Every structure is written in structure tokens, then in C-alpha cells.
C-alpha positions, 0 to 999 in steps of 0.5 A, spaced: 817 741 847 817 742 854 822 746 858 822 746 865 827 750 870 830 746 876 832 751 882 837 749 886 838 751 893 840 746 899 839 740 895 846 741 891 846 733 889 844 729 883 843 723 888 837 722 891 834 729 889 827 729 888 826 735 885 831 733 879 828 726 878 821 730 878 824 735 873 827 730 869 820 726 868 817 732 865 822 736 861 825 735 854 829 741 856 832 743 862 834 749 865 839 749 872 839 755 876 842 757 882 840 764 885 846 768 889 840 772 893 840 777 898 841 772 904 849 772 902 849 779 904 844 780 909 845 782 916 841 778 921 835 781 926 839 779 932 846 783 932 851 784 928 851 777 924 851 775 917 846 771 914 851 766 911 859 767 913 865 766 910 866 758 912 858 756 909 859 761 903 865 757 901 863 751 902 857 752 898 862 755 893 865 748 893 859 745 892 856 749 886 863 747 882 862 740 883 855 740 882 857 744 876 862 739 873 857 733 875 852 737 870 857 738 865 859 731 864 852 730 863 851 735 858 847 740 862 849 747 864 848 750 872 847 757 871 850 761 877 846 767 877 846 774 882 839 776 884 833 775 887 829 768 885 822 771 883 826 776 879 831 771 876 826 765 875 820 769 872 825 773 867 827 766 865 821 763 864 818 769 860 824 768 855 824 761 854 817 759 855 818 754 860 812 752 864 814 750 870 819 751 875 821 745 880 825 745 886 825 742 893 819 745 899 821 750 904 817 750 911 822 755 915 818 762 915 823 766 911 824 760 905 817 759 905 815 766 904 821 766 898 818 761 895 810 764 895 814 771 892 817 766 887 810 763 885 807 770 885 812 772 880 811 766 875 803 767 875 799 762 871 804 761 865 809 757 869 807 752 875 812 752 881 812 745 883 815 743 890 818 736 891 820 734 898 826 736 902 832 733 905 828 729 910 828 721 912 820 721 912 815 724 907 809 728 909 805 722 907 809 717 911 808 721 918 803 717 922 800 724 924 798 730 921 804 736 921 800 740 926 800 733 930 808 732 931 809 730 938 812 735 942 817 730 945 822 727 941 821 721 945 814 720 943 816 722 936 821 717 935 817 712 938 811 713 933 816 713 927 820 707 929 814 703 930 810 706 924 815 707 918 820 704 914 825 708 910 824 708 903 830 707 898 833 713 896 833 715 888 839 713 884 842 719 880 840 719 873 844 717 868 841 722 862 839 728 863 834 733 858 838 737 854 840 744 856 835 751 854 838 757 852 839 763 856 843 767 850 837 773 850 837 775 857 841 780 861 843 776 867 849 776 871 853 770 872 856 769 879 864 767 879 863 763 886 870 760 886 872 766 889 869 765 895 873 758 896 877 758 902 884 756 904 885 749 907 878 749 908 877 743 914 871 740 910 871 740 902 863 742 899 861 738 894 857 731 893 863 727 891 866 729 897 860 727 901 860 721 898 867 720 900 866 721 907 860 717 907 864 711 905 871 713 909 866 713 916 863 707 914 867 702 910 874 704 909 875 706 917 869 702 920 869 708 925 861 707 925 862 701 929 864 705 935 860 712 933 857 711 940 863 711 944 867 716 941 861 721 939 862 726 944 869 727 943 872 734 941 879 733 938 880 730 930 875 729 925 873 721 926 870 722 933 863 723 930 861 722 922 861 729 920 856 729 915 853 735 917 856 740 913 854 736 906 847 734 909 846 742 911 848 744 903 844 738 901 850 734 897 848 728 902 841 725 902 839 723 909 835 718 905 842 715 902 846 715 909 840 711 912 840 706 906 849 706 907 848 705 914 843 699 913 848 696 908 854 697 913 849 693 918 848 687 913 855 687 910 859 688 917 856 689 923 849 692 926 850 694 934 848 700 938 852 705 934 849 704 927 843 704 931 845 710 934 847 714 928 840 713 925 838 716 932 841 722 931 838 723 924 831 722 927 833 727 932 834 732 925 828 729 923 824 731 929 827 738 929 825 739 922 818 736 922 817 741 929 819 747 925 813 745 920 808 745 926 810 751 930 813 756 924 815 763 926 814 761 934 821 758 934 824 765 933 821 769 938 824 770 945 819 765 949 820 760 943 816 755 942 812 754 949 811 762 949 815 763 956 815 770 958 821 769 963 826 768 959 833 773 959 832 780 955 839 782 956 843 783 950 850 786 953 854 788 947 861 787 951 859 780 954 856 777 947 862 780 944 867 777 949 863 770 947 864 771 940 871 772 940 873 766 945 875 771 951 870 770 957 875 767 961 872 760 961 877 756 957 872 750 955 867 755 952 873 760 950 876 754 946 870 752 942 869 759 940 876 759 937 874 752 933 868 755 931 871 762 928 877 758 925 874 752 922 866 753 922 865 747 926 864 745 933 863 738 936 856 737 939 858 737 946 861 744 944 855 746 942 851 745 947 856 747 952 857 754 949 849 755 948 848 754 955 853 758 958 850 764 953 843 763 955 843 761 962 850 763 966 850 770 962 843 771 961 843 773 954 837 773 949 838 766 946 837 769 939 843 773 939 847 766 940 844 762 935 844 768 930 852 768 931 851 760 930 848 761 923 853 766 921 859 762 923 857 754 922 858 751 915 853 746 917 848 751 919 841 748 918 835 753 920 831 747 924 837 744 927 840 750 929 834 754 932 831 748 935 837 746 939 838 753 942 831 753 944 832 747 947 838 749 951 834 755 953 828 752 956 823 755 950 823 749 946 818 743 947 818 744 955 820 748 960 825 743 964 832 746 965 836 743 959 842 747 961 849 745 963 854 745 969 860 747 964 866 746 968 863 740 970 863 738 963 869 740 962 872 736 967 868 730 964 870 731 956 877 734 957 880 732 963 887 733 961 886 739 958 888 737 951 883 740 947 883 747 951 890 747 950 890 746 942 886 752 941 888 756 947 896 755 947 897 761 952 894 756 958 901 752 957 903 757 962 898 755 967 899 749 972 895 743 970 891 743 975 888 750 974 887 750 967 880 749 966 880 754 972 885 759 970 883 764 975 885 761 980 892 761 979 898 766 982 897 773 980 904 772 977 902 767 972 896 771 971 900 777 969 904 773 964 899 771 959 894 774 955 887 771 957 882 774 960 880 774 968 873 771 970 868 776 973 863 771 975 863 765 978 856 760 978 856 758 984 854 750 982 861 750 980 864 750 987 865 742 987 869 742 980 874 747 982 880 744 986 882 747 993 
């Protein structure tokens, strides 16, 4: 009888889970494990930030509870255990005689180093088997070697669109191997239900993710207008909002692509359906870029090694940005939304990152680390590659910054978004709501809103007389 351990990480689903499928083909007995390791308490290298903040921890907890329930319905048990994977998994393997640990591959430096520690701890008696991660394409699908991933998205997209057909996702198993016993081990089970949040904006779990997928495509037809609405700011339906479930691995990128293809066949195929896959390919580009450049991504000079990037780490400026107290309403509203919900629109993310790295001239990595803590849809490749791009240290030196005030007037012309998150600005005359520093002194004195110390010269054309 063969016993294997299935080590869940950011793949908290049964559907289209390559590691689960591989383990089921191999094992007579299966031990399902999730490790609550030091990431959940560790601090970032860039400021006083947690690696996992409360929004994401709550979402992961909900995903784990949903996964445990689904596994239970198939006669299995999910062991949510406290400790470092190299310690926990090697102890289980030694006690149960498991001869393999199945898990998904990792490409980010910290996560890859953890895989190596696990492999070393398991030794020769137990093999670490790494299956493909949650990407549209597999390594063997790519029309180039990992070291030759194109440096720009356009080149990447054209090569993969011309060369690759999406493979079908793997259906969730209907039967699982029986559970192995851990009775002889002194391991600490973690009650993640205590991490759950009150009234979360998005609920974690595979079933919630599948419900969102069905809702956005087939129940509401919002996909049909995605390209037109995707730059929205308020509400949950202006964009797909699949990212939280993608980040935790509750949804498979391939399953999303397959459902979009079904929507195109059954309902309509248009620019919006193409554009959602286009955005998935951006995510894909960032994942394979991280695989190509590794630790370079996390340096101040980024992928291209620029030595002219800001070195400033001004505590008061960074704290004001984090708290949504910069004096720029469009920035502050987005940062308030992030703090309260763990989410921010793509338009908001681009602008607050640009303001931090370009207008405030702070070391971009401190901003990226704050997103790592606060975002419930944090994905290492997408987050750090997006920040690097805006900071001008991605794959080229082009100025990828934004005129924040121009963006605010374009995407929130009537100030509806800023008033939602900054109701104190109701007291400011409408024409000054994006530039409250221009209001009269009496109005400014009556509201609790910070003054703006520096006005970029490029804003001049967007400030009313």
C-alpha cells in the first residue's frame, strides 16, 4: 500500500489541481496537509509590514474551511498544522512511511527556497513531486525556453497566441484515496475559523469562486461589457473580481479560460471576452517573467538594474500614503478602500503606485510590500511586476507613471468615488473636490482633511481656476 502526502499551498481547490490529480493516480492512502508557517507572522524586509495581513488571512481561512468540507464529503481529512513545512512534512513521512509528497511548483525565490528545504528534510526515502502551478500554460507548452521569455508583454502575447491552444482543465476527482492516520504524531492543529472576518467583501473558497465565475458570465452577462466597464471604481461588477480566488488557488486560470470559451460558444464572442483572456495573459507574462529574472525583480533597480531610482524611505510620507492622508483625494480614497476591504481597482493600483514611486519619490519596494500585506488578492508575480513596471524598473525604462489628477478627473469626474470613501469632502464645493487645497480657508478648517504640501507642475492644466 502506497501512502503519499498532498501538501496544499496556493492551490486550495479540487478542480483542475495538477498536484491532487497526480497524487490520486499514485496513492492508495492520501494525507492532505496545509502548513501554517512563519509567513503568517513574519514581517517584510521593507518597512513594518506583515507578509500576510488580516484580509488575506481571513480569505485563506475561509478557503481552507471550504476545502476541508469538500474533502470530508469525499472521505478525506484536511490537516491544518502549525509549523514549517520542512518539519511537519518530514515528521509525517517518517511516521507514516509515505514515500512521496505532492505539491505545486514554486518560482519566487522565497517559495522556491522553502521547496528546497522540504526536499532536503525529506531525504532519499521520500520524494518531493512538484506539479504545474496555476497558470494558463505549462513549461512544455511555451514556444521559448524559460531564459528566453520575451522582455515585453506584446512580444510574449503574440508568441503564445500564435503557438498555444489552451489545454482543457482537469475535472475535480469524484473519488479520493482513503485517509492516512496521524494519531502517533504530536502535531498542532490550527483552528483557522478564528481568522474569519466580519462582513468580508469577498468570501474565500472554491465554491464561492465558482459561484462568482458563473454569476459574472452566465447569470449577469457582465462579461459581455467587460472591456467597457473594467476601469470602474465603485461596486463589484465593473470587473470580474476573479483575482482573490485566483491568488489563493480557489479558481484555476484554465477553468476560467474554459468557461469564457463556453460563454463565447453559447452567448457571444466579442472584444470583452477576448479582453478577459488578454488580462489573464498579462498575469501569465508576469509569472513567467518572475521565473526568468528571479531575485532581480525585488532589487531597487529591478529587472533592468536601474541605478537612478529613488532611495528615499521617509517614514512620515509613507505613513500618510498608507493611511490615505496624502491630501490627494483620488489617492486617499483608494488607500482607504484598500485598508477597509483588502481590495482596490486596477485603475486605483496603477495610480497609487505611481504617486508613491514617482510623485513622492519613495523606494518603490516599500509600496509593494504594503500591498503584500493589505491585498487579499496578493500574488507575488503580479504584485511585484506591476509595481516594478510603474516604477520604471520592469522590463523597460519607459516612464510608466501617471498624472494622478488627470486620471482622477477622467475616471471619477463627478467625484462619486472619492466621496464614497472620503465623506468629509462633501463640505468642499464640487469643483474643488479633487483639489481641496484650493478651497477657502474656512472650509478647509472645518474638515478633517490634510493639506497638500507639493503640487506637481504637470497638474497645472487639471486644476480649475
